[in-house]
N, C-alpha and C positions, 0 to 999 in steps of 0.2 A: 504493500500500500504506500509506504514511504517513497519507494522508487517511482511509482506511478504519479504521485503528487509532484515529485521533483521534475519529472519529465514534462508533466502538464504545465507547471510553472515556467519551465524553460521555453516550451512551445509558445505560451501566451506572450512572454517577454519578447521572444524572437519575432512573433507576428506584429507586435507593436512597433518594432524597429524597421521592418521591411515595408516599403511603400507599396500601395496597391497599383493596379493596372491604370495607366494613363488613359483617361476617357474625355477630358475636358481641356480645351485651350481657348484663349481669348483672341478674337479677331484683331483687336487693337489693344496691345498690352498696356498702353498708357491711358486710354480713355476707359476701357472696360465697360462698354455698354452692350456688347453682344458677345456671346460665347457659342462655341460649337460643342455639342455633346454627341459624340459618335457620328459626326457629319451633319447633325441637325442644328439649325440656327435658332437661338433663343435670345430675345432682347429684353432689356428692362422695361421699355415702353410696352412691349407685348404682354409681359406679366401684369403690369398695372392695368392695362386695358381689359385683360381677361378677368381680373378680380372685380373691377367695376361692373362689367357686364354681368358677371355671375351674381353679384349682390342685387343688381336691379331685377334680373330674371327671377331669382329666388324670392325677392320681396313681392313681386307681382303674383307669383304662384301662391305664396302664402296668403295674401289678402284676397285675391280674386277667386281662386279655386278652392282654398281650404277654409278661409274665414268668410267667404261669400260676401265680400265687401268690394263693390265696383266703384263706389264713390271715394275718391282720394281724400276728400275732406273728413271722412269718417275713420281714416287711419290714425293711429296714435303711436307715440313713441314710448319707449320703456325707460323707466327711472329705477335703477337698482341700487343707488347710493344709500338708500335707507334700509337695505336688507342686512341684518346682522347674521351672517352665515359663519358658523363655526367650522374651521378647517381641520380640526383634530379628528382624523379618521377613527371611527369606532368610539369616540368619546361620548359620554352621556350627555354632554351639553349640546351636541349637534341635533338638528331636527330630524335627521335621518333621510332627508330628501331635498333636492334642489327646489327652492321656492316652496317648501313644505308640501310637496306634491304627494305625500303619503297620507294626507288627511282628507277625509271624505268631503268636508266643507270646501276645501280649496279645489278639489276635483270638480265639484258641482259648479263652482264659479266658471270654470273653463267650458264645461259642457253647455251651460246655459247661454253663454255668450254666442257660441257657435250655433246653437239651435235657434236663438232669437234672430240672428242674421240670416240663417237659412230660411226661416219663415217669411222674412221681409223681402227677400230677393226673388223676384219673379222668375228670372232665368234659372236660378238654382232650384226653385221649387219644381219647375217643369222637368228638370233633369233628375232630381233626386226622389221626389215624392209621388206616390200613387194617391192623388186627391180623391179619386172615386171610392177608394176603399177605406178612407179615414173614418167614416161613420161606423165601420164595423169594430173599431178600436182593436184591431188585430195587429199587434206590434210587428208581426212577421210580414205584413202586407203594406206597411206604410212606405218603406223605402223600395225603390226600384232596384232590381239586380244590376241593370245597366248603370244606374247612378252610383251604386256602391263600387262597382268595378272602376268607373271613371274617377271617383274620389280616391280610391286606393292607388290608381295609377298616378294621380297628381301628388299624392303623398310620397310615392317612390321617386318621382321626378324631383320633388323638393329636397328629399334627403340626399339624393345624388349630388345636387349642387351644394347643399350644406356641408357634406363631407369634404368636398374639394375646397370650399372656403375655409373650413376649420383647419384642414391639413396644410393649406398654403399660407394662411395669414397668422397662425398662432406663434410663429417663430421658426426655429429649426425644426424640420419635419420629424415626427415620431415614427417609429416602426409601425408597420401595419397592425401588428398584434397589440400595440399600445393604444392606438386611437380607436380601433374597431370595437373594443370592449368597454367603451365609455359608458358608465352607469350614472343615471341621474337620481337614483334612489337606492338606499341600502337594501341588499337582499338578505337572505337568511344567514349566509356565511361570508359575503363579500361586501365591503363598504363602497359607497359611491366615490367618484372622483371628479365630480362637476360641482363647482362652488362659485360664489360671487365674492369679489374683493374690490373695495373702493369703487363700486359701481360698474365693474366689468366682470365678465364671465371668465373663470379660470378653469382650465383642464389640467388635472394633475395625473401624470402617468407614472406607473410603478413598473420598472423593468430593469433587469440586469442579466446579461448573458452568462455571467459567472455565478449566478445565484445558487446553483446546485453545490458549488464548492464553498463559497463564502457565506451562504445563507443570509445575504444582505441584498436589499433592493435599492435601486436608485430612484429617488423621488424628484421628478422633473415637472415644474409648473410651466404652463404655456398660457399667456394672457391673450384673449381674443380682442380684436378691435371692436369698438362700440357697435358698428353696423352689423357685424357678424354675431356678436353676443346677443344683440336684440333679436335676431332671427332664431337663435337657440332658445331664448327665454319665451318668446311668443309661441313657438311651436310646442314646447313642453307645457306651457301654461294653459293653452287653449286647444290646440289640435290634438295632442296626444290623449288627453282625457276623453275627447269625443270619439276618436278612433278606437280606444279601448272599450268604450261603451258599446260601440257597434260590434266589436269582436265578441263581447260578452253575449250578444243576442244572436248574431249570425254565424259566428265561428267559435262554437263552444269547445271544439277540439283543440283550439290554439292555446298553448300554455301561457301563463302570465310571465312577463319579462320586464326587466329593469334597464335593458340596454337602450341607448339613444338610437343606435342604428341596429335594427332588428330585422330578421327575416321572417318568413311565414311560419317557421317552426318554433319561434321564440328564442332562437340563438342569435348571437352577434354576427355581424357581417364576416364572411370569409374573404380570402385574398381575391377571389374572382370578382366579388361585388365591388371591392375597393378599386381594383385595377380597372374595371369597366367604367366606373364613375370618372376616374382621372383621365383615362384614355379618351373618353367621349368629350370631356371638357377641353382638354389640351389640343386634341385634333381639330375641334371646331373653332376654338378661339386663337390658338397659337399656330396651327398648321403643323404641329409636331406631336407625335404620339408618345406620351410619357406614361410610365407606370409608377407604382409606389417606390420601387427600388431606384429607377432612373431619376426620379425627381429629387431624391435625397442627394444624388451627386450634383445636380444643378443647383439646389438650394445651398448646399455647403460651399460651392464655388462662389456664389454671389455673397454669401455671408462672410467668408474668409477674406475675399479680395475687394469687396465693395462696402458692405454694410458695417461690419464690425472690425475692420482692420485697424481702427484708431484706438481700440480698447487697450488699456494698460495691462501689464502682466499681473498686477495685483487684483484684477477683476476677472481672473480666469477660473474661478470656482475651485481653487486648490484644496479647499476644505473637503471636497467630495472625493479626493484621492483615497482617503482612508477607508472608503467603502469597499475597496478591493485590495486586500492585503497582498495578493499575489503580484499586483502591478504597482504597489505603493513604492515611492522613492523616498530615500532619507531626506528629511528636510534640513537644509543647511542653515548655518547661523545667519547668513545674509538674507534668508527668506523670512525671518522672524522679526516681528515688530518688538523692539526692546521694551516698550511700555506694556505690551500684551504679555511678554515673557515674564516681566517682573510681577505683574498682577497674577499670573498663573502660579508662579512660585510661592507667592504669599498664601495661596490656598492649598499648597502642598501637592501640586500635580502639574503636568505640562499643558501647553496650549491646546493640543489636540483633544486631550481628555476634558479640558475645560469647555471646549467648543461642543463636544458631542454628548456630554453626560450631565453637565451642570447648567442650571438656569434656563432650561428649555422652555420656550414660550408655550403657554397652554393653548393658545388659539392657532397654532400652526401644526402642520403635518409633521409627524415624527421624522427626524433627520433632515428637516427643512428649517433652517434658522431664518430669523427675520432679515439678516443681512443678505443671505443667499437668495431669499425670496425677492428682495428689492433688486438684486442684480439680475435675476431671471426676468423680472418685470421690465427692467430697462432694456434688456436684450430684445424682448418681444416688442416693446414700443419702438425701438430703432427699426425693427423689421416692418412695423406698421408704417412708419414714415417712408421707408424705402418703397413700399407699395402704394404710397399716396393716401394712406388712411389715418394720418396722424391727428387730424383736426376733427373733433366731435361735431362742431358746427358745420364744417365742410361736408361731413358725411350726411348729416341730416338734410342740408340744402340739396345735396346731390340726389337724394331719393325723392325730393319733392317734384310733383308734376309741373312741367313748364307751362301748362295751359290753365292754371288756376285763375279763376276770374277775380277772386277777392283775396286780400291779404289777411286771411283769417288765422288767428293764432292756433297752432296745432295742439291737439290734446295729448295727454301723456298718461301713462299708467304707473302708479307708484306701488311697488310690492314692499310692504313693510310688515314685519312680524310683530305680533303682540298688540295689534290695534284692537281696541275694545269695540264691541258691537256684534250685531248678527253676522253669522258666517257669510263672507263674501262682501261685507260692507267696507272692509279695509281696501278694497279695490277702488281707488280714486280715479275717476275719469273726468277731466275738466274740459269744458268747452266742446262737448260732443254735440253734433248737430241734432236737432229735434228729429225723433223718429217719425218717418212718414206713415200715414195710414195705409192699411192693406187695400189693394185693389184687385178686381177680377176674382175675388174669392170671398165666400161667405165668412163672416166673423166666427160663426159657430164652429166651422171646420178648424180654424186656427186654435180655438179654445181647446178642442179635443187634442190637437197636436201638442199644444203646450203642456198638457197634463201627462204626456208620455215621459216616463222617468228615464234617466240616463242609463240605468240598469233595470232589467226586467224584475218586477217585484217577485220575491220568492219567499216561501215559508222557510223556517229554519231547517226542516227536514229536507226540502228540495235543495236548499243550499248545501247541506252536508253531502247529499248524493252527487251534486254537481262538482264539488271540490274533490271528492274521492275519484270521480271519473277523470277529472282534469289532471290529477297528480299521479294516479296509479292505473288508469286505463279501464277501470271497472267501477260500478256504482252500487255494488251489493255489500252490505256489512255482514260480518260473521254472526253476530248475535243481536237481537233486538235491544238488549241492555247496552251494548256498545253504542248503538245509534242514539239511545236516550241520553247517555252520558255526554256524547258529543253535542247534542242539541242543548243540553244544560250549560255546557261551556260556551257555546256560541251565543247563548242568551245572556252571558255574563252574570250567571248566578254567583253569589259570593262564596258558596261552598258546594262542591260536587263530590259525592262519595260513590265510587264504583267498585264493585267486587266482581271480578271476572276470573275464570279459570286460566290456567297456563295455556298460552296460545289463543286467548280470547280477544286479543287486540287492544290491550291496555295502552300501549305506546301511541296508538293512533288517536287516543282521546285528547292528547295535548299536541300531537303533530298536526292534525287536520285543522284545528282552529288557527294555528300559526300560519297556515297557508292562505288565509282569507285575504280579501282586498283591504279590509279594515285593519291596517297594521297598527301595532302597539303592544303594550304589556298588560296582561290581564292577571 
């Protein structure tokens, strides 16, 4: 074993010293505005133009096709600065979900907004709803199959563009397995990695190719620009709860998932989905077919030679070297700050131990110090400026329609935790245009539609059978007493006593309620 580890350490060190295959060269080494990747030309102006077009297209799909809002004046901007999001993964202080989307009241707010705008939009009603069958109050006949397929296709198109935007604008590109498994909500065994910080959306990836040896992860934050972060927040706040409610009715076999980019089986995107999205966007916008792997070469070349070439050596994240003991280098005296060294000696340990073990901020992810978080944020913001997304006001003006007749102040949505009042009243929308009255449809029909719940009403017994089928593929319980016990737990009774024989399914009594949509501790 010792010989194997020594050989592996030697191989890793050797691999770090040997340069990779040459793939990129600059057309003009002095100006550096155009590079060639394996013969394909990529320019800075082309990248910027592609990002701007993708933001506009994704925004239009979100509002027109997913939120059924054709009127530009009814669009609103997102204000995340008031959100107090705890970044301690797994800590008790965290809400457990991005924008508290693990709470039924918050999910209802999103579903209601989409439903209301669907009912008000004549074009969307004709595409989505079977108005002739509304009077039957049959939830299965309200939505057209063609409308549901069209909506699902629009969601897929939006997520494709959103993936490219997140991958291209967050900073140095993550590996495919890092970004595809982005979770907006804590699962049973895995914590989320999507947060808000200072009014911006932050994606935190956890990955380390040497984790099997060192048992340590690298924690890398990537800050999204305001325009892209707004798309993520609006989609998760409104569209995702609505699509989940439709899946609960029309796709009962689909398992619940916490992934931002999910497939029809409830899993995260695979490499084919990611590559397809990037290839389609780059081929159409740049005239160059890039993949997840090839874009990493392009982005690193721009970052190293154009964007971050001015950064001093003191801001190269040297404190992260200690995460991989096989590749760690001895820190020389010239690399240490004398004042930091003296302060560390006063506490009886070295600088590295002082950095990694003492005084860890409670509101930051493990192994992510406030200093390194600030540096990562600056690196991401420099990349935003490189792509022309540095000015929040500029982004907002860029997304405004040029044909607006009036200089009406735009509305905004403020997501703030802990606001008192009825569920959903903390959603503050200012200056929203007065809702128009319905036309070409009887008012009674809409009253019936408005009473349709986001999720089909179920008794506790039906709910227990549905969860069992969703998680285990069958809906029959072993014993009637087992079902009664589970119903008691689902009903949140203060005390449930169940006496079952060996093999009677006692473990299922606490496992099944934990798999419900109403997450929390009982």
